[in-house]
PAKELO-684725 format. One line per field, with one value per residue (C-alpha): residue in one letter; residue number from 1; x, y, z. Coordinates in pm, 1 decimal, m for minus. Example, Ala and Ser with C-alpha at 12.3 -4.5 7.8 and 13.67 -1.06 7.14 Angstrom:
% residues 2
loke [A;S]
vexmi [1;2]
u [1230.0;1367.0]
v [m450.0;m106.0]
w [780.0;714.0]
//
This chain:
% residues 288
loke [M;K;N;L;I;L;L;V;C;L;V;F;S;L;N;S;F;S;Q;A;N;I;L;N;A;S;T;P;S;E;I;G;I;Q;N;F;D;Q;K;Q;S;D;N;D;S;F;L;E;F;D;Y;I;D;E;R;D;I;L;W;S;K;I;V;Y;E;K;I;D;L;N;E;K;L;N;F;P;L;L;F;P;V;N;D;E;Q;Y;T;E;T;R;K;S;L;W;K;I;I;R;E;N;I;E;N;G;T;I;D;E;V;F;D;V;R;N;D;N;F;L;E;N;N;R;I;T;G;Q;S;K;I;M;D;F;Y;G;S;K;Y;T;P;G;D;S;R;P;Q;T;F;A;Q;S;S;D;I;T;G;Y;R;I;K;G;V;W;Y;F;D;K;L;H;S;E;M;K;Y;R;L;L;G;I;Q;P;Y;G;R;N;L;K;E;F;G;K;E;Q;G;Y;F;W;I;W;Y;P;S;I;R;E;I;L;A;K;H;E;V;F;N;D;K;N;N;N;N;R;I;S;F;D;D;L;L;V;N;R;R;F;S;S;F;I;Y;K;Y;D;N;V;Y;G;D;R;E;I;A;N;Y;I;Q;K;R;P;G;E;S;N;K;Q;H;Q;L;R;V;I;L;E;S;E;R;I;K;K;E;I;L;D;F;E;L;D;M;W;G;Y]
vexmi [1;2;3;4;5;6;7;8;9;10;11;12;13;14;15;16;17;18;19;20;21;22;23;24;25;26;27;28;29;30;31;32;33;34;35;36;37;38;39;40;41;42;43;44;45;46;47;48;49;50;51;52;53;54;55;56;57;58;59;60;61;62;63;64;65;66;67;68;69;70;71;72;73;74;75;76;77;78;79;80;81;82;83;84;85;86;87;88;89;90;91;92;93;94;95;96;97;98;99;100;101;102;103;104;105;106;107;108;109;110;111;112;113;114;115;116;117;118;119;120;121;122;123;124;125;126;127;128;129;130;131;132;133;134;135;136;137;138;139;140;141;142;143;144;145;146;147;148;149;150;151;152;153;154;155;156;157;158;159;160;161;162;163;164;165;166;167;168;169;170;171;172;173;174;175;176;177;178;179;180;181;182;183;184;185;186;187;188;189;190;191;192;193;194;195;196;197;198;199;200;201;202;203;204;205;206;207;208;209;210;211;212;213;214;215;216;217;218;219;220;221;222;223;224;225;226;227;228;229;230;231;232;233;234;235;236;237;238;239;240;241;242;243;244;245;246;247;248;249;250;251;252;253;254;255;256;257;258;259;260;261;262;263;264;265;266;267;268;269;270;271;272;273;274;275;276;277;278;279;280;281;282;283;284;285;286;287;288]
u [m3135.8;m3020.9;m2873.9;m3218.0;m3413.1;m3162.4;m3198.3;m3579.8;m3567.5;m3312.3;m3532.3;m3838.9;m3644.2;m3518.1;m3857.9;m4012.5;m3756.9;m3798.9;m4145.5;m4014.5;m3812.5;m3484.8;m3297.0;m3429.9;m3395.2;m3155.3;m3198.8;m3308.7;m3633.1;m3749.2;m3740.4;m4088.9;m4241.1;m4451.2;m4485.7;m4838.5;m4843.7;m4750.0;m5013.1;m5283.3;m5159.9;m5213.4;m5554.1;m5650.5;m5532.7;m5781.0;m6092.0;m6424.3;m6579.2;m6799.0;m7189.9;m7298.6;m7666.6;m7801.4;m7980.4;m7636.6;m7523.7;m7573.6;m7406.8;m7223.2;m7045.6;m6905.3;m6579.0;m6368.6;m5998.2;m5686.8;m5365.5;m5074.9;m4795.1;m4529.8;m4572.8;m4302.5;m4569.5;m4732.8;m4428.4;m4502.3;m4815.1;m4583.5;m4276.5;m4110.6;m4187.7;m3983.3;m4238.6;m3965.7;m3740.4;m3910.6;m4140.6;m4368.0;m4161.3;m4224.3;m4500.8;m4670.4;m5037.3;m5088.8;m4898.6;m5120.5;m5432.7;m5301.1;m5194.2;m5537.2;m5729.1;m5517.5;m5554.7;m5932.5;m5943.8;m6077.4;m6349.3;m6554.3;m6502.1;m6712.2;m6677.7;m6444.5;m6704.0;m6937.7;m6832.2;m7175.0;m7108.8;m7456.3;m7536.1;m7538.0;m7168.0;m7052.6;m6771.1;m6697.4;m6467.8;m6094.8;m6021.0;m6270.8;m6115.5;m5748.7;m5846.4;m5876.7;m5498.7;m5383.7;m5271.8;m5386.5;m5046.0;m4906.8;m4547.4;m4322.2;m4473.4;m4276.7;m4451.0;m4439.1;m4573.7;m4888.9;m5013.6;m4958.2;m4688.9;m4617.0;m4400.3;m4712.4;m4935.2;m4944.9;m5225.9;m5527.2;m5886.8;m6065.2;m6429.4;m6506.6;m6765.5;m6690.7;m6966.6;m7016.0;m7116.1;m7341.3;m7311.2;m6950.0;m6953.0;m6680.7;m6605.9;m6510.3;m6415.4;m6516.2;m6348.4;m6569.2;m6394.6;m6054.8;m5953.1;m5612.8;m5493.7;m5209.7;m5058.9;m5306.4;m5128.2;m5385.4;m5325.3;m4982.0;m4920.0;m5250.5;m5344.8;m5665.1;m5859.9;m5865.4;m6179.8;m6336.1;m6319.7;m6562.4;m6304.6;m6455.6;m6438.5;m6058.0;m5972.2;m5880.6;m5656.0;m5472.6;m5453.5;m5212.3;m4961.4;m4736.5;m4624.5;m4240.7;m4115.5;m3792.9;m3743.1;m3778.1;m3809.9;m3957.1;m4248.2;m4482.7;m4848.7;m5082.5;m5186.5;m5537.6;m5434.2;m5243.5;m5554.5;m5823.4;m5634.1;m5562.1;m5196.5;m5146.0;m5158.4;m5451.6;m5685.7;m6037.6;m6138.7;m6518.8;m6781.8;m7158.3;m7356.9;m7692.0;m7522.8;m7492.9;m7167.1;m6991.0;m6597.7;m6434.6;m6253.5;m6585.8;m6686.8;m6365.6;m6278.7;m6004.3;m6007.1;m5896.6;m5529.9;m5491.0;m5185.0;m5255.4;m5054.0;m5272.4;m5581.7;m5456.9;m5360.0;m5744.5;m5853.5;m5642.7;m5749.8;m6114.6;m6026.0;m5861.3;m6145.9;m6385.7;m6154.8;m6137.0;m6508.9;m6560.0;m6295.2;m6419.7;m6774.9;m6656.6;m6512.2;m6838.2;m7027.6;m6819.8;m6916.5;m7276.2]
v [6098.7;5801.6;6013.4;6185.8;5867.0;5740.7;6063.2;6061.8;5682.6;5761.7;6057.1;5837.1;5561.2;5780.9;5957.3;5614.5;5485.0;5770.1;5665.7;5415.8;5710.0;5503.6;5793.4;6049.1;5864.3;5976.6;5681.6;5308.4;5393.3;5650.7;5401.3;5331.4;5647.5;5838.9;6219.4;6368.1;6384.0;5998.0;5912.1;6103.9;5952.4;5600.7;5675.7;5802.0;5487.1;5263.7;5213.4;5046.9;4788.3;4915.6;4871.4;4614.3;4607.3;4249.1;4324.0;4382.8;4042.1;3804.7;3487.3;3419.4;3121.3;3100.0;2900.4;2800.4;2790.2;2702.0;2898.9;2672.3;2874.9;2601.3;2741.9;3003.2;3245.3;3257.0;3338.4;3707.9;3603.4;3368.4;3553.7;3646.5;3360.9;3492.0;3733.9;3906.0;3978.8;4293.1;4539.9;4740.6;4739.5;4384.3;4137.6;3830.9;3816.0;3612.1;3853.2;4145.9;3931.8;3830.8;4159.5;4297.1;4032.8;4090.6;4473.0;4439.0;4592.3;4240.0;4167.7;3900.5;3597.2;3295.7;2933.0;2724.1;2449.9;2664.6;2904.1;3056.0;3334.3;3261.4;3486.9;3182.1;3100.8;3434.0;3436.1;3752.1;3831.6;3850.6;3562.3;3317.2;3413.7;3372.7;3026.3;2891.1;2937.9;2896.8;2602.8;2426.7;2466.1;2744.8;2887.2;2657.8;2330.6;2101.3;2275.4;2636.5;2794.8;2958.5;3099.8;3024.6;3200.1;3270.1;2965.4;2760.0;2883.7;2651.3;2829.6;3022.0;2915.0;3196.9;3212.9;3421.9;3474.5;3509.9;3713.7;3850.1;4218.7;4278.7;4666.3;4649.6;4305.2;4188.0;3892.9;4005.6;3847.6;3959.2;3802.0;3746.5;3541.5;3427.7;3150.2;3106.4;2722.0;2605.5;2382.3;2265.9;2360.6;2148.4;1830.5;1736.7;1658.9;1788.4;2104.5;2288.8;2588.0;2849.3;3065.4;3244.0;3633.0;3831.4;3978.7;4327.3;4393.4;4361.5;4537.1;4858.4;4689.1;4506.8;4800.6;4973.6;4692.2;4649.1;4312.8;4272.9;4273.7;4091.5;4241.9;4608.3;4727.6;5040.6;4889.9;4749.1;4675.0;4631.8;4281.5;4400.7;4472.5;4132.4;3944.0;4144.1;4133.4;3756.3;3776.7;3437.6;3080.5;2878.8;2581.5;2531.5;2270.5;2339.3;2537.6;2586.1;2302.6;2122.1;1853.4;2082.7;2229.9;1918.8;1920.7;1774.8;1534.9;1383.9;1287.2;1238.8;932.8;724.9;418.4;67.0;46.4;402.3;586.2;899.5;1096.7;960.3;1058.3;1407.5;1458.9;1375.7;1616.7;1889.2;1825.7;1856.2;2182.1;2305.4;2211.1;2415.8;2709.1;2676.6;2656.7;2985.8;3174.9;3043.4;3176.0;3529.2;3421.1;3230.3;3559.8;3708.6;3428.9;3502.2]
w [m4741.0;m4538.7;m4264.6;m4235.9;m4192.2;m3936.0;m3745.4;m3746.9;m3632.5;m3364.3;m3225.8;m3234.6;m3048.1;m2779.4;m2743.3;m2702.0;m2489.0;m2246.2;m2172.4;m1925.0;m1772.1;m1792.6;m1961.7;m1719.7;m1375.8;m1144.2;m921.4;m995.1;m810.4;m1059.2;m1360.1;m1482.3;m1320.6;m1576.1;m1591.2;m1627.1;m2032.3;m2031.0;m1787.2;m1983.0;m2321.9;m2150.1;m2027.3;m2350.6;m2517.7;m2355.4;m2573.6;m2447.6;m2657.4;m2905.3;m2865.2;m3095.0;m3192.1;m3205.4;m3530.0;m3690.5;m3597.4;m3883.7;m3745.1;m3424.5;m3247.5;m2900.0;m2834.7;m2573.1;m2624.3;m2417.6;m2433.4;m2355.0;m2203.8;m2314.8;m2675.9;m2761.6;m2881.8;m2560.7;m2353.1;m2314.2;m2095.0;m1887.5;m1793.1;m1597.0;m1388.4;m1073.1;m926.6;m722.5;m991.4;m1138.0;m972.4;m1206.3;m1514.1;m1614.9;m1490.7;m1606.8;m1675.7;m1349.6;m1134.9;m1257.4;m1177.0;m853.4;m743.9;m835.0;m636.5;m324.1;m322.3;m391.7;m723.4;m873.5;m617.9;m797.4;m988.6;m1106.4;m1037.3;m1245.6;m1294.9;m1494.3;m1771.6;m1826.2;m1563.5;m1386.8;m1078.9;m862.3;m958.6;m863.7;m585.6;m395.9;m104.3;m129.6;101.5;m105.9;m426.5;m297.2;m168.4;m510.3;m575.9;m237.9;m34.1;293.9;412.1;619.6;610.9;830.5;702.9;487.6;199.5;281.0;m40.8;35.7;m292.8;m666.9;m826.7;m1198.8;m1229.9;m1127.4;m1418.9;m1706.2;m1931.7;m1956.5;m2101.5;m2266.0;m2379.7;m2678.1;m2958.0;m3314.0;m3503.9;m3839.7;m3839.3;m4126.9;m4079.5;m4165.4;m4358.6;m4113.4;m3898.3;m3564.4;m3205.7;m2858.2;m2586.2;m2292.9;m2029.7;m1907.6;m1649.1;m1510.8;m1517.0;m1312.1;m1033.0;m748.8;m435.0;m220.5;m415.2;m500.8;m880.9;m995.8;m1200.6;m1193.6;m1336.0;m1065.7;m1155.8;m1442.2;m1484.9;m1677.3;m1922.0;m1988.3;m1603.3;m1611.7;m1930.9;m1794.1;m1539.0;m1800.6;m2044.0;m1777.1;m1807.1;m2102.5;m2267.6;m2295.2;m2682.2;m2710.4;m3055.6;m2957.4;m2607.0;m2712.2;m2930.8;m2661.5;m2658.9;m2334.2;m2207.4;m2318.1;m2670.1;m2705.5;m2570.6;m2762.5;m3091.0;m3050.4;m3064.7;m2906.4;m2995.3;m2898.1;m2977.9;m2929.9;m2679.5;m2673.2;m2864.0;m2808.4;m2926.1;m2886.5;m2673.1;m2349.5;m2485.9;m2456.8;m2509.8;m2827.0;m2626.4;m2515.3;m2872.0;m3043.9;m2810.4;m2777.5;m3016.2;m2898.4;m2946.6;m3010.3;m2829.6;m2626.5;m2886.7;m3172.5;m2977.5;m2907.0;m3261.3;m3373.4;m3109.1;m3235.6;m3606.8;m3492.5;m3328.0;m3634.2;m3841.7;m3621.7;m3642.8;m4023.2;m4042.0;m3853.2;m4033.6;m4379.2;m4297.2;m4399.4;m4735.4;m4802.1;m4746.2;m5029.7;m5264.4;m5266.7]
//
């Protein structure tokens, strides 16, 4: 029986591993090339967001979160930081976004200063978008780097909505927007958010790229699956409120004599309180 189980696992493993074509490649350039059946399978795996009738939403709350790429759980979004080390087989989230901006697939973003995706904050045009993560220096200057690399990205900000679907009696989450955050190449020593992207517009792009799994190379998910299913670590820095959606740091202010660490701890505790309040809503519904 044990041998049978081992054989089944081995066959499954080889079949999964062959999806990267590494076992069938006659030259290194053929690694990662999919056959027709594999391409069809990948296309079928992309699922559009379900249509949600507003009448089925009993409660909702919009939250803004920061994904810190220094946290180990978020490393799959960061690495590899060397953009020249791999081609199609492994990419960071930033490399995917940047490549699709530069090839014109992502052709519109929104101003980083406004996260409500208003029409007058829409930015189109490849050169205008690239300017947000570009440098005022040109090759040959003392700082020849022109555009931000994966190693320059320190985090992502995301906007999403938690809502209670009374039709299925379930709390759900819908990711609405994402903002790359990293080194400002125009001002030395500073960091900035580059722009907001309406997340549903790039889901199909991210669904075509797989996240590296350091525990099992054959068991991978797409970047879209990772983000939509919240397989990352984050903290809430803002939520929609009557005070013009002010950030937590604006009302949890630093006390006299308080260190920066103590202040940041109180901000994080407030973030966790809000998160718990949201997740407890579903439990409270079952209490009635």
